[in-house]
N, C-alpha and C positions, 0 to 999 in steps of 0.2 A: 141639493148640495153635491151630489155625485158629479154633476156637470161642472161645478166650480172646481172640484178636486181634479177632474180630468183636464181642465184648461188652465189651471193656476199658473203653471210655469210659462206658458205662452202669454197669458195675461200680464204676468210680471215683465216679460220682455217688451211687450207692447207698451206698458205703462212707463218703463224706464225710458223708452224712446220718446214718449209724449212729455214726460216731466223733466227728463234730463238728470234724474237723481234716483239711485237705487233705494235710498231711504224713503223718499217721497212715494215711489212706486209701492214699496212695502206698506206704507200707511194707506194708500188708496186700495190695495188688495184687502187689507184688514177692514176698511170701511165697506168695501163691496161684500165681504163675507157677512158683516153685521147686517147690511141691508137685505141680503138674500135670506138670512135667518128670520127676518121680520116679515118677509113677503110670503103670503100663503101659496103653497105649491099648487100647481095646476098645469094644464097643457100649455106649452109654449111652442109656437111654430118653428122657430129657429133659435134654439137655446144658446148656441155659440154667439150669434149676433146679439141676442138679448144681453148676455154677459158683457160683451165688448161695449155695447151702447151704454149700459149702466156704468161701466168703468170710465168711459169717456165723459159721461155726465158728471161723475164725481170729480174728475180732473177739472172740468169747466167750473163746477161749483167752488172748488178750492181756489182756482184762479180768480174768480170774481170776488170771493171773500178776501183774498189777499189784496186785490186792488182797492176794495172798500177800506180795509184796514190801513193800507198805505195812505189813502186819502185822509182818513181820520187822523193818523199820526202826523201827516204833513200840516193839516189844519191846526192841530194842537201845537206843534212846534212853532208854526207861524204866530199863533196867538201868544205863546210864551216869549217869543222874541220881539213882540210888539209890532209885527207886520200887520198891514191892513187886512181885515178879514172879508171886506167887500170886494176885493180884487179877485179876478178869476183864479181859481185854484190850479196850480201847476199840474196836478194829476188829471184834471179834466182835459187840458190841452194834450198831455201825454197819451191819454186814452184815445183821443180823437186821432192822434198821429198813429198809434198802434192799429186802430180800426182802418185807417187809410192804407197803411202798409199791408194789412191782411186782405183788404179788397183788391189791391194791386197784385198781390201774390195769387189770389184766387183767379183773377183774370188771366194772369200769365199761365197758370195751370190749365185753365179752360182752353186757352189758345194752343197749348202744347197737346192737349188731348185731341184737338181737331186735326193735328198733324200726324197722328199715329197711323200705322198701316191698318187697312180695313179690318182684318181678322183680329189683330191685337186690340183695336178700338172697340169692336163688338164685345170681346171677352172682358175688357177693362170696364166698360160701362155696366155690363151685367153683374160682374163680381164686385167691383169697388163702389159703383154709384147706386146700383139697385140692391146690393147686399146679398146676392145669390151666392151659394157655396160653389166651390169648383165643380162638384158633381151636378148641381142644378144648372150651372152655366153650360156644362158639357151637354147635358140633356137638351137644353134649350137650343144650343147651336148645332146639335147633331154630330158632335165630335167626342173624342175620348177625354177623360180627365187629364191625361198627360198632355193632350193637345191644348187644353185650357191653360195648364201650367206653363207650357211653352209660350203661348200667346201672352200670358201675364208677364213672363220674364222679358219678352221682347218689348212689351208696352212699358214696363218699368225702366228698362235700359234706355229706350227712346226718351221717355220723360226726363230721366236723370240727365241725359246728354243735353236735351233741349233747354232745360232749366239751368243747368250748370254753365253752359256755354253762353247764356244770356242772349240767345238768338231771338227771344220773344220780347225783349225789353223794349 
């Protein structure tokens, strides 16, 4: 629980960015606290990564539950209005469209990552994709932690520019 208390504020910021809602982020942080209270304590290799992964999983679970709920409500509304229930459900088509957009976005991001400067690309892959901390990334690359932070800032600026400019579309 000490790890939770230490990272609560940062987790809240992370979750507001993921959910788009401070109230939703508060709910997720509360769910996270409840899940952590139920998990037996023991050694965890990277506690911060563990917390963030749990939080992300809760967000995904809530998103999936919301989609299922919307599908049920849509089906109920259709049946109440007398629409055919054997027709393809609109939420299934919407879900496929959302999945397609997500795949396209992931491909654009992957293309952008390949265009990063070499040092920034190595730091980005180790930190963001492999989940290493800045300190571990620095040790792996043989540079200072500040060097990793600089590489990450460069990587994020490049990715933001490449994705915002639509150069990869």
